[in-house]
Backbone as CSV, one residue per row, in Angstrom:
resi,resn,N_x,N_y,N_z,CA_x,CA_y,CA_z,C_x,C_y,C_z
1,MET,-5.966,-1.495,4.881,-5.476,-0.771,3.731,-6.609,-0.405,2.789
2,ALA,-6.948,0.977,2.722,-7.964,1.491,1.911,-7.660,1.297,0.445
3,LEU,-8.700,0.804,-0.611,-8.437,0.625,-2.056,-9.425,1.276,-2.975
4,PHE,-11.550,2.214,-7.214,-12.262,3.289,-7.623,-11.906,3.616,-8.996
5,LYS,-12.349,4.659,-9.437,-12.132,4.720,-10.882,-10.663,4.780,-11.217
6,SER,-9.816,5.273,-10.395,-8.378,5.318,-10.693,-7.772,3.992,-10.289
7,GLY,-8.530,3.111,-9.689,-7.970,1.831,-9.221,-7.722,1.850,-7.784
8,ASN,-7.753,3.020,-7.180,-7.557,3.213,-5.762,-8.730,4.000,-5.228
9,PRO,-9.634,3.397,-4.437,-10.843,4.143,-4.008,-10.539,5.478,-3.368
10,THR,-9.368,5.602,-2.785,-9.025,6.885,-2.131,-8.790,7.992,-3.142
11,LEU,-8.692,7.697,-4.399,-8.343,8.659,-5.468,-9.385,8.733,-6.540
12,SER,-10.645,8.551,-6.207,-11.700,8.500,-7.236,-11.855,9.859,-7.911
13,GLU,-12.287,9.870,-9.134,-12.481,11.140,-9.921,-13.523,11.949,-9.246
14,LYS,-14.627,11.350,-8.719,-15.664,12.110,-8.097,-15.170,12.934,-6.937
15,ILE,-14.221,12.361,-6.177,-13.697,13.068,-4.992,-12.971,14.289,-5.448
16,PHE,-12.154,14.132,-6.558,-11.443,15.267,-7.060,-12.378,16.339,-7.562
17,ASN,-13.428,15.889,-8.270,-14.420,16.862,-8.793,-15.120,17.603,-7.703
18,ARG,-15.440,16.953,-6.614,-16.130,17.609,-5.504,-15.192,18.630,-4.788
19,SER,-13.890,18.389,-4.878,-12.953,19.297,-4.175,-12.749,20.627,-4.899
20,LEU,-13.182,20.732,-6.174,-12.920,21.917,-6.987,-13.727,23.119,-6.361
21,ASN,-13.026,24.221,-6.253,-13.657,25.425,-5.711,-13.017,26.620,-6.378
22,PRO,-13.739,27.427,-7.183,-13.172,28.559,-7.882,-12.490,29.547,-6.912
23,ALA,-12.879,29.557,-5.658,-12.297,30.540,-4.706,-10.907,30.164,-4.276
24,ASP,-10.507,28.934,-4.480,-9.194,28.460,-4.033,-8.120,29.174,-4.925
25,THR,-7.196,29.799,-4.259,-6.087,30.469,-4.934,-4.865,29.566,-5.142
26,GLU,-4.737,28.557,-4.266,-3.610,27.647,-4.431,-4.212,26.339,-4.917
27,VAL,-3.532,25.773,-5.866,-4.014,24.495,-6.492,-2.913,23.401,-6.305
28,MET,-3.294,22.147,-6.373,-2.348,21.091,-6.245,-1.454,20.896,-7.462
29,THR,-0.254,20.410,-7.268,0.668,20.134,-8.316,1.149,18.688,-8.195
30,VAL,1.600,18.099,-9.275,2.181,16.797,-9.167,3.414,16.781,-8.282
31,ARG,4.239,17.785,-8.426,5.466,17.915,-7.610,5.112,17.940,-6.145
32,GLY,4.054,18.754,-5.802,3.656,18.845,-4.411,3.156,17.471,-3.843
33,SER,2.473,16.730,-4.686,1.992,15.359,-4.184,3.176,14.450,-3.963
34,ILE,4.145,14.456,-4.869,5.337,13.643,-4.723,6.128,13.994,-3.486
35,GLN,6.331,15.306,-3.293,7.065,15.731,-2.086,6.386,15.286,-0.814
36,LYS,5.045,15.423,-0.763,4.343,14.999,0.422,4.295,13.455,0.588
37,PHE,4.377,12.792,-0.553,4.496,11.321,-0.501,5.853,10.938,0.132
38,GLY,6.891,11.667,-0.215,8.172,11.405,0.359,8.155,11.671,1.861
39,PHE,7.467,12.676,2.305,7.291,12.943,3.724,6.579,11.809,4.453
40,LEU,5.511,11.330,3.815,4.763,10.239,4.379,5.636,8.964,4.525
41,LEU,6.486,8.774,3.568,7.371,7.607,3.633,8.312,7.706,4.803
42,LEU,8.732,8.935,5.115,9.594,9.130,6.261,8.868,8.842,7.541
43,MET,7.557,9.104,7.594,6.728,8.840,8.772,6.615,7.332,8.929
44,VAL,6.409,6.631,7.839,6.359,5.153,7.900,7.636,4.587,8.400
45,ALA,8.766,5.118,7.857,10.101,4.643,8.278,10.288,4.874,9.787
46,ALA,9.886,5.994,10.300,10.098,6.303,11.678,9.313,5.381,12.555
47,GLY,8.049,5.101,12.202,7.255,4.252,13.025,7.786,2.778,12.916
48,ALA,8.231,2.359,11.736,8.680,1.017,11.575,10.010,0.776,12.333
49,ALA,10.859,1.855,12.301,12.132,1.714,13.053,11.944,1.580,14.544
50,TYR,10.898,2.232,15.043,10.674,2.152,16.490,10.212,0.710,16.921
51,THR,9.193,0.185,16.215,8.705,-1.091,16.613,9.742,-2.222,16.282
52,TRP,10.559,-1.998,15.239,11.587,-2.947,14.909,12.645,-2.980,16.034
53,LYS,12.927,-1.778,16.595,13.854,-1.598,17.735,13.298,-2.341,18.980
54,LEU,12.034,-2.208,19.161,11.371,-2.909,20.322,11.557,-4.405,20.167
55,TYR,11.409,-4.941,18.968,11.550,-6.366,18.750,13.022,-6.794,19.044
56,ALA,13.953,-6.014,18.569,15.379,-6.299,18.761,15.733,-6.266,20.251
57,GLU,14.988,-5.475,21.050,15.270,-5.362,22.490,14.420,-6.307,23.307
58,PHE,13.637,-7.232,22.615,12.833,-8.237,23.185,11.700,-7.647,24.026
59,LYS,11.236,-6.429,23.658,10.084,-5.805,24.285,8.827,-6.160,23.576
60,PHE,8.558,-7.451,23.568,7.425,-7.942,22.729,6.081,-7.476,23.112
61,PRO,5.735,-7.356,24.411,4.411,-6.854,24.770,4.107,-5.463,24.237
62,THR,5.126,-4.569,24.453,5.022,-3.216,23.965,4.953,-3.179,22.436
63,MET,5.728,-3.966,21.758,5.695,-4.062,20.284,4.340,-4.583,19.767
64,ASN,3.832,-5.624,20.436,2.543,-6.110,19.990,1.403,-5.117,20.182
65,THR,1.438,-4.452,21.284,0.451,-3.349,21.541,0.454,-2.289,20.500
66,LEU,1.703,-1.829,20.159,1.853,-0.778,19.176,1.476,-1.260,17.765
67,MET,1.717,-2.544,17.552,1.317,-3.158,16.238,-0.164,-3.071,16.087
68,TRP,-0.957,-3.483,17.075,-2.355,-3.405,16.978,-2.907,-1.996,16.946
69,VAL,-2.264,-1.124,17.712,-2.633,0.318,17.640,-2.444,0.803,16.199
70,GLY,-1.288,0.406,15.590,-1.024,0.797,14.202,-2.084,0.271,13.265
71,LEU,-2.365,-1.029,13.398,-3.347,-1.665,12.473,-4.717,-1.008,12.591
72,ILE,-5.239,-0.982,13.794,-6.606,-0.441,13.988,-6.684,1.072,13.731
73,GLY,-5.652,1.792,14.321,-5.597,3.256,14.129,-5.421,3.580,12.668
74,GLY,-4.556,2.832,11.948,-4.350,3.106,10.579,-5.602,2.949,9.736
75,LEU,-6.329,1.867,10.069,-7.617,1.576,9.355,-8.623,2.659,9.581
76,ILE,-8.778,3.113,10.815,-9.735,4.217,11.123,-9.353,5.498,10.476
77,THR,-8.066,5.792,10.548,-7.518,7.038,9.921,-7.753,7.033,8.375
78,ALA,-7.475,5.857,7.774,-7.611,5.734,6.355,-9.039,5.977,5.909
79,LEU,-10.018,5.438,6.724,-11.448,5.501,6.370,-11.826,6.996,6.475
80,ILE,-11.348,7.673,7.576,-11.744,9.103,7.714,-11.230,9.942,6.537
81,ILE,-9.939,9.676,6.139,-9.399,10.460,5.033,-10.149,10.145,3.718
82,SER,-10.459,8.872,3.515,-11.207,8.489,2.298,-12.494,9.162,2.154
83,PHE,-13.225,9.296,3.228,-14.609,9.922,3.162,-14.535,11.460,3.355
84,LYS,-13.468,11.952,3.928,-13.328,13.417,4.148,-11.931,13.785,3.754
85,PRO,-11.619,14.046,2.441,-10.338,14.398,1.969,-9.718,15.654,2.557
86,THR,-10.540,16.601,3.079,-10.037,17.763,3.673,-9.212,17.497,4.918
87,THR,-9.381,16.329,5.505,-8.614,15.961,6.683,-7.208,15.388,6.371
88,ALA,-6.974,15.166,5.074,-5.740,14.508,4.640,-4.478,15.250,5.112
89,LYS,-4.552,16.559,5.105,-3.409,17.369,5.482,-2.923,17.086,6.855
90,TRP,-3.837,16.792,7.810,-3.483,16.499,9.206,-3.410,15.000,9.496
91,LEU,-4.262,14.267,8.863,-4.325,12.873,9.231,-3.419,11.923,8.395
92,SER,-2.953,12.386,7.227,-2.069,11.531,6.429,-0.729,11.224,7.185
93,PRO,-0.130,12.229,7.777,1.088,11.915,8.520,0.856,10.872,9.643
94,ALA,-0.334,11.059,10.341,-0.659,10.103,11.390,-0.835,8.722,10.789
95,TYR,-1.483,8.660,9.601,-1.647,7.367,8.989,-0.286,6.734,8.627
96,GLY,0.598,7.528,8.142,1.900,7.001,7.784,2.643,6.459,9.025
97,LEU,2.567,7.182,10.180,3.233,6.727,11.406,2.562,5.467,11.901
98,LEU,1.273,5.395,11.895,0.523,4.207,12.359,0.861,3.016,11.487
99,GLU,0.831,3.163,10.207,1.214,2.060,9.288,2.633,1.608,9.525
100,GLY,3.536,2.570,9.833,4.906,2.220,10.153,5.022,1.365,11.365
101,LEU,4.246,1.708,12.449,4.223,0.928,13.652,3.878,-0.516,13.382
102,ALA,2.807,-0.681,12.598,2.337,-2.039,12.291,3.299,-2.763,11.386
103,LEU,3.794,-2.121,10.329,4.702,-2.794,9.365,6.020,-3.091,10.012
104,GLY,6.487,-2.250,10.878,7.821,-2.478,11.536,7.802,-3.737,12.402
105,ALA,6.705,-3.855,13.204,6.577,-5.044,14.061,6.449,-6.307,13.256
106,PHE,5.548,-6.232,12.238,5.288,-7.396,11.401,6.460,-7.814,10.630
107,SER,7.198,-6.843,10.058,8.389,-7.133,9.257,9.497,-7.724,10.111
108,ALA,9.640,-7.229,11.362,10.680,-7.757,12.214,10.483,-9.222,12.555
109,VAL,9.151,-9.560,12.766,8.837,-10.986,13.020,9.157,-11.813,11.808
110,ILE,8.752,-11.380,10.639,9.028,-12.128,9.369,10.512,-12.242,9.119
111,ASN,11.262,-11.136,9.310,12.682,-11.168,9.068,13.388,-12.170,9.954
112,ASP,12.950,-12.281,11.221,13.542,-13.201,12.174,13.173,-14.616,11.830
113,ALA,11.908,-14.813,11.450,11.431,-16.229,11.145,12.138,-16.811,9.876
114,PHE,12.561,-15.967,8.971,13.120,-16.455,7.761,14.652,-16.135,7.666
115,LYS,15.260,-15.777,8.760,16.646,-15.365,8.733,17.655,-16.479,8.294
116,LYS,17.173,-17.756,8.528,18.067,-18.868,8.165,17.946,-19.171,6.702
117,ASN,16.723,-19.265,6.133,16.502,-19.629,4.772,16.686,-18.451,3.810
118,TYR,16.344,-17.247,4.354,16.447,-16.086,3.481,16.853,-14.843,4.261
119,PRO,18.176,-14.727,4.599,18.615,-13.583,5.415,18.398,-12.244,4.697
120,GLY,17.989,-11.298,5.426,17.727,-9.965,4.810,16.516,-9.893,3.988
121,ILE,15.513,-10.753,4.223,14.306,-10.839,3.367,13.523,-9.489,3.359
122,VAL,13.478,-8.831,4.504,12.705,-7.559,4.567,13.349,-6.501,3.752
123,LEU,14.706,-6.395,3.892,15.420,-5.381,3.109,15.249,-5.609,1.584
124,GLN,15.293,-6.839,1.195,15.080,-7.163,-0.243,13.661,-6.849,-0.653
125,ALA,12.691,-7.090,0.219,11.349,-6.726,-0.094,11.145,-5.261,-0.315
126,VAL,11.767,-4.462,0.552,11.678,-3.038,0.478,12.302,-2.527,-0.831
127,MET,13.452,-3.090,-1.110,14.190,-2.712,-2.320,13.356,-3.092,-3.614
128,LEU,12.813,-4.281,-3.601,11.991,-4.767,-4.714,10.755,-3.878,-4.926
129,THR,10.168,-3.535,-3.781,8.931,-2.708,-3.878,9.252,-1.387,-4.534
130,PHE,10.289,-0.695,-4.127,10.632,0.616,-4.709,11.099,0.425,-6.126
131,ALA,11.786,-0.669,-6.459,12.262,-0.932,-7.790,11.072,-1.070,-8.707
132,VAL,10.124,-1.874,-8.285,8.842,-2.138,-9.119,8.116,-0.821,-9.289
133,ALA,7.990,-0.054,-8.142,7.230,1.229,-8.249,7.903,2.184,-9.216
134,PHE,9.231,2.257,-9.213,9.947,3.147,-10.035,9.811,2.727,-11.513
135,ALA,9.862,1.411,-11.752,9.769,0.922,-13.095,8.369,1.245,-13.670
136,VAL,7.346,1.071,-12.808,5.971,1.366,-13.250,5.853,2.902,-13.537
137,PHE,6.467,3.684,-12.729,6.447,5.147,-12.955,7.051,5.513,-14.302
138,LEU,8.188,4.908,-14.599,8.819,5.201,-15.888,7.973,4.742,-17.047
139,LEU,7.320,3.553,-16.906,6.438,3.076,-17.941,5.286,4.017,-18.180
140,TYR,4.802,4.546,-17.070,3.738,5.518,-17.191,4.158,6.867,-17.736
141,ASN,5.304,7.350,-17.226,5.818,8.613,-17.646,6.149,8.693,-19.111
142,PHE,6.666,7.609,-19.662,6.925,7.584,-21.100,5.769,7.034,-21.933
143,ARG,4.617,6.882,-21.226,3.350,6.472,-21.910,3.511,5.095,-22.603
144,ILE,4.337,4.270,-22.037,4.495,2.905,-22.517,3.256,2.097,-22.056
145,ILE,2.860,2.455,-20.825,1.548,1.902,-20.281,0.630,3.126,-20.224
146,LYS,-0.560,3.019,-20.788,-1.536,4.069,-20.803,-2.744,3.634,-20.046
147,PRO,-3.252,4.492,-19.130,-4.442,4.134,-18.372,-5.715,4.337,-19.183
148,THR,-5.877,3.512,-20.189,-7.121,3.545,-21.009,-8.291,3.064,-20.173
149,GLN,-9.497,3.270,-20.673,-10.741,2.771,-20.033,-10.642,1.247,-19.870
150,LYS,-10.224,0.573,-20.867,-10.075,-0.893,-20.832,-9.131,-1.338,-19.740
151,PHE,-7.948,-0.624,-19.747,-6.942,-0.934,-18.692,-7.503,-0.749,-17.341
152,LYS,-8.195,0.406,-17.119,-8.840,0.675,-15.811,-9.817,-0.410,-15.433
153,ALA,-10.642,-0.802,-16.379,-11.682,-1.812,-16.076,-11.065,-3.127,-15.629
154,VAL,-9.948,-3.519,-16.350,-9.296,-4.761,-15.968,-8.696,-4.676,-14.621
155,ILE,-8.009,-3.622,-14.264,-7.329,-3.441,-12.973,-8.374,-3.379,-11.848
156,ILE,-9.397,-2.559,-12.054,-10.413,-2.416,-11.033,-11.152,-3.757,-10.843
157,GLY,-11.474,-4.425,-11.890,-12.184,-5.741,-11.784,-11.254,-6.741,-11.030
158,SER,-10.026,-6.727,-11.397,-9.090,-7.628,-10.714,-8.962,-7.348,-9.254
159,MET,-8.894,-6.055,-8.873,-8.807,-5.657,-7.505,-10.050,-6.116,-6.711
160,ALA,-11.221,-5.923,-7.361,-12.454,-6.365,-6.687,-12.430,-7.886,-6.481
161,GLY,-11.994,-8.617,-7.520,-11.938,-10.031,-7.412,-11.011,-10.502,-6.293
162,ILE,-9.830,-9.785,-6.222,-8.839,-10.123,-5.180,-9.457,-9.783,-3.743
163,GLY,-10.156,-8.702,-3.653,-10.810,-8.342,-2.392,-11.847,-9.459,-1.924
164,VAL,-12.627,-9.850,-2.917,-13.668,-10.910,-2.561,-13.010,-12.204,-2.190
165,PHE,-11.919,-12.592,-2.983,-11.215,-13.821,-2.667,-10.622,-13.810,-1.270
166,TYR,-9.958,-12.650,-0.961,-9.336,-12.562,0.375,-10.416,-12.584,1.488
167,LEU,-11.535,-11.979,1.271,-12.632,-12.001,2.239,-13.103,-13.402,2.421
168,VAL,-13.326,-14.151,1.361,-13.809,-15.535,1.483,-12.755,-16.362,2.265
169,TRP,-11.450,-16.154,1.942,-10.403,-16.831,2.667,-10.495,-16.593,4.175
170,ILE,-10.681,-15.342,4.538,-10.710,-14.994,5.990,-11.913,-15.623,6.636
171,VAL,-13.099,-15.560,5.949,-14.331,-16.086,6.537,-14.201,-17.595,6.698
172,LEU,-13.639,-18.274,5.676,-13.449,-19.754,5.763,-12.498,-20.105,6.946
173,GLY,-11.516,-19.253,7.153,-10.623,-19.495,8.319,-11.395,-19.523,9.629
174,PHE,-12.394,-18.653,9.802,-13.162,-18.603,11.022,-13.907,-19.919,11.194
175,PHE,-14.224,-20.604,10.165,-14.971,-21.874,10.234,-14.025,-23.106,10.183
176,GLY,-12.726,-22.834,10.336,-11.776,-23.926,10.439,-11.333,-24.522,9.048
177,VAL,-11.771,-23.828,7.968,-11.315,-24.299,6.630,-9.997,-23.644,6.307
178,ASN,-8.952,-24.434,6.159,-7.609,-23.907,5.933,-7.208,-24.012,4.486
179,LEU,-6.958,-22.918,3.817,-6.460,-22.887,2.506,-4.941,-22.770,2.599
180,SER,-4.256,-23.886,2.649,-2.858,-23.878,2.958,-2.007,-23.140,1.899
181,PHE,-2.493,-23.165,0.661,-1.670,-22.503,-0.376,-1.634,-20.975,-0.215
182,MET,-2.482,-20.426,0.676,-2.551,-18.979,0.908,-1.641,-18.580,2.104
183,ALA,-1.092,-19.557,2.793,-0.290,-19.284,4.002,1.073,-18.623,3.596
184,TRP,1.593,-17.800,4.502,2.932,-17.219,4.283,3.941,-18.363,4.284
185,GLY,4.864,-18.318,3.392,5.908,-19.325,3.292,5.545,-20.576,2.536
186,ASN,4.284,-20.709,2.156,3.823,-21.867,1.378,4.397,-21.748,-0.045
187,SER,5.119,-22.736,-0.476,5.787,-22.656,-1.767,5.118,-23.465,-2.893
188,SER,3.826,-23.719,-2.707,3.111,-24.463,-3.724,2.932,-23.634,-4.987
189,PRO,2.927,-24.260,-6.176,2.814,-23.468,-7.436,1.563,-22.582,-7.450
190,LEU,0.435,-23.163,-6.889,-0.792,-22.348,-6.904,-0.624,-21.076,-6.089
191,GLY,-0.041,-21.266,-4.863,0.159,-20.117,-3.950,1.075,-19.062,-4.602
192,ILE,2.158,-19.523,-5.246,3.068,-18.533,-5.871,2.383,-17.898,-7.035
193,GLY,1.614,-18.663,-7.828,0.920,-18.021,-8.970,-0.057,-16.950,-8.580
194,ILE,-0.859,-17.224,-7.500,-1.842,-16.279,-7.064,-1.098,-15.016,-6.501
195,ASN,0.024,-15.203,-5.810,0.814,-14.137,-5.228,1.390,-13.269,-6.328
196,LEU,1.930,-13.898,-7.343,2.446,-13.136,-8.479,1.432,-12.249,-9.186
197,PHE,0.194,-12.817,-9.288,-0.870,-12.143,-9.940,-1.241,-10.881,-9.093
198,VAL,-1.349,-11.042,-7.753,-1.697,-9.940,-6.932,-0.599,-8.890,-6.912
199,VAL,0.632,-9.267,-6.929,1.805,-8.287,-7.007,1.646,-7.509,-8.316
200,ALA,1.373,-8.178,-9.410,1.228,-7.497,-10.746,0.065,-6.508,-10.672
201,ILE,-1.031,-6.860,-10.124,-2.181,-5.914,-10.013,-1.865,-4.734,-9.136
202,ALA,-1.215,-5.007,-7.998,-0.857,-3.926,-7.078,0.072,-2.925,-7.752
203,ALA,1.075,-3.494,-8.501,2.008,-2.642,-9.268,1.303,-1.832,-10.313
204,LEU,0.428,-2.440,-11.152,-0.224,-1.760,-12.192,-1.228,-0.742,-11.695
205,SER,-1.766,-0.940,-10.477,-2.697,0.097,-9.930,-1.986,1.380,-9.624
206,LEU,-0.680,1.360,-9.535,0.096,2.583,-9.383,-0.064,3.456,-10.561
207,VAL,-0.175,2.841,-11.739,-0.411,3.635,-12.976,-1.618,4.514,-12.849
208,LEU,-2.702,3.947,-12.307,-3.949,4.630,-12.116,-3.812,5.733,-11.078
209,ASP,-3.000,5.458,-10.062,-2.756,6.550,-8.987,-1.975,7.685,-9.582
210,PHE,-0.943,7.375,-10.366,-0.171,8.446,-11.005,-1.064,9.295,-11.906
211,GLU,-1.934,8.608,-12.656,-2.832,9.365,-13.610,-3.784,10.235,-12.847
212,ARG,-4.322,9.745,-11.759,-5.284,10.511,-11.020,-4.673,11.775,-10.427
213,ILE,-3.475,11.641,-9.947,-2.798,12.843,-9.380,-2.511,13.809,-10.508
214,GLU,-2.062,13.349,-11.627,-1.797,14.214,-12.755,-3.034,14.962,-13.243
215,VAL,-4.104,14.183,-13.316,-5.404,14.819,-13.750,-5.915,15.794,-12.740
216,GLY,-5.706,15.448,-11.440,-6.170,16.351,-10.364,-5.457,17.743,-10.480
217,ALA,-4.181,17.659,-10.759,-3.377,18.880,-10.909,-3.843,19.678,-12.167
218,GLN,-4.141,18.949,-13.237,-4.657,19.679,-14.442,-6.037,20.235,-14.207
219,MET,-6.824,19.621,-13.364,-8.174,20.153,-13.025,-8.129,21.369,-12.163
220,GLY,-7.017,21.567,-11.508,-6.860,22.672,-10.559,-7.486,22.354,-9.262
221,ALA,-7.326,21.154,-8.775,-7.836,20.712,-7.426,-7.094,21.542,-6.333
222,PRO,-7.803,21.795,-5.233,-7.201,22.588,-4.159,-5.906,21.989,-3.625
223,LYS,-5.142,22.803,-2.958,-3.825,22.385,-2.439,-3.845,21.194,-1.541
224,TYR,-4.865,21.125,-0.681,-4.929,19.980,0.307,-4.960,18.621,-0.417
225,MET,-5.394,18.624,-1.677,-5.554,17.350,-2.426,-4.168,16.759,-2.683
226,GLU,-3.105,17.552,-2.568,-1.754,16.987,-2.679,-1.558,15.924,-1.594
227,TRP,-1.993,16.255,-0.419,-1.924,15.271,0.724,-2.762,14.031,0.429
228,TYR,-3.916,14.286,-0.195,-4.821,13.184,-0.499,-4.237,12.283,-1.542
229,GLY,-3.607,12.861,-2.567,-2.935,12.090,-3.553,-1.784,11.299,-3.015
230,ALA,-1.008,11.969,-2.146,0.107,11.236,-1.562,-0.331,10.063,-0.655
231,PHE,-1.453,10.312,0.068,-1.991,9.268,0.907,-2.459,8.056,0.026
232,GLY,-3.061,8.320,-1.074,-3.487,7.236,-1.952,-2.325,6.402,-2.478
233,LEU,-1.234,7.113,-2.804,-0.042,6.433,-3.287,0.580,5.570,-2.200
234,LEU,0.535,6.054,-0.942,1.114,5.268,0.174,0.235,3.964,0.418
235,VAL,-1.038,4.122,0.288,-1.892,2.976,0.469,-1.501,1.825,-0.491
236,THR,-1.297,2.268,-1.725,-0.935,1.214,-2.744,0.451,0.675,-2.504
237,MET,1.375,1.557,-2.070,2.746,1.108,-1.850,2.821,0.075,-0.686
238,VAL,2.010,0.337,0.338,2.015,-0.589,1.492,1.432,-1.918,1.065
239,TRP,0.411,-1.873,0.264,-0.202,-3.145,-0.295,0.843,-3.869,-1.135
240,LEU,1.581,-3.181,-1.991,2.539,-3.781,-2.809,3.721,-4.375,-2.012
241,TYR,4.144,-3.675,-1.025,5.225,-4.167,-0.122,4.833,-5.466,0.575
242,ILE,3.607,-5.525,1.091,3.146,-6.710,1.814,3.103,-7.892,0.884
243,GLU,2.606,-7.645,-0.341,2.449,-8.786,-1.283,3.911,-9.231,-1.813
244,VAL,4.816,-8.323,-1.964,6.141,-8.654,-2.352,6.848,-9.462,-1.240
245,LEU,6.669,-9.002,0.034,7.287,-9.706,1.117,6.690,-11.095,1.284
246,LYS,5.424,-11.284,1.093,4.749,-12.590,1.110,5.290,-13.487,0.010
247,LEU,5.530,-12.962,-1.155,6.073,-13.736,-2.253,7.486,-14.208,-1.957
248,LEU,8.263,-13.399,-1.343,9.672,-13.765,-1.014,9.650,-14.873,0.053
249,THR,8.687,-14.840,0.938,8.646,-15.915,1.957,8.286,-17.280,1.342
250,ARG,7.553,-17.216,0.215,7.267,-18.470,-0.501,8.530,-19.015,-1.130
251,PHE,9.314,-18.161,-1.696,10.574,-18.582,-2.324,11.597,-18.984,-1.250
252,ALA,11.468,-18.460,-0.050,12.487,-18.789,0.992,12.476,-20.285,1.264
253,ASN,11.369,-20.916,1.263,11.267,-22.376,1.572,11.792,-23.232,0.484
254,ASN,12.052,-22.613,-0.659,12.623,-23.396,-1.828,14.165,-23.295,-1.821
255,ARG,14.714,-22.444,-0.913,16.132,-22.321,-0.884,16.803,-23.352,-0.007
256,ASN,18.046,-23.675,-0.330,18.767,-24.677,0.460,19.377,-23.954,1.677
């Protein structure tokens, strides 16, 4: 999952500035980015539905293969788009489909693992993710939350800290050091607290994504940047969904 001055490295101000070209007759709009974001969501849903279906049909080898194809392919695609925004028009749909393949397989496994303690956990995670994103959009739209320089600094610093912490956690795992409070389903207060913090930062980073798309439109960025803006939003939404789902698995073990 790719993550800059707007809070999302895929949407940095420098990238938008470099895209400006007086010769461009068509420029990006906020509406255009939102429409393309909706299309990317459909691609995610299509990919997720397919691997979910494979899990339901007990075709685990095929599902696992596609999950890894989605994970690795999605990462490579995201890196290409991040460094070369002009490819966003063609690669963003592919990224959405690949992410869908990975998320569908992963979500199906989690849904089945927690079906006794928390039936419908994935559906609730999806609904919560969109509810949180919509609430953040309203807060931004009515300027209740403003992306000031201080706000940006806090969010970006927090994201950097989260990234370093997750990297240390992964490295320690390779050396057999197990941080049990970071495990999925662990209901320790520390684990829940960290998860809540990460969910909050992921949600608030959407404010910076919204602002960057809006500013890009005001700057007169070229039309293809609508795809780039939509891609950046999708990256954050995927991150938010994963963190919300993980949080729900923690609460699942506290249910009777």
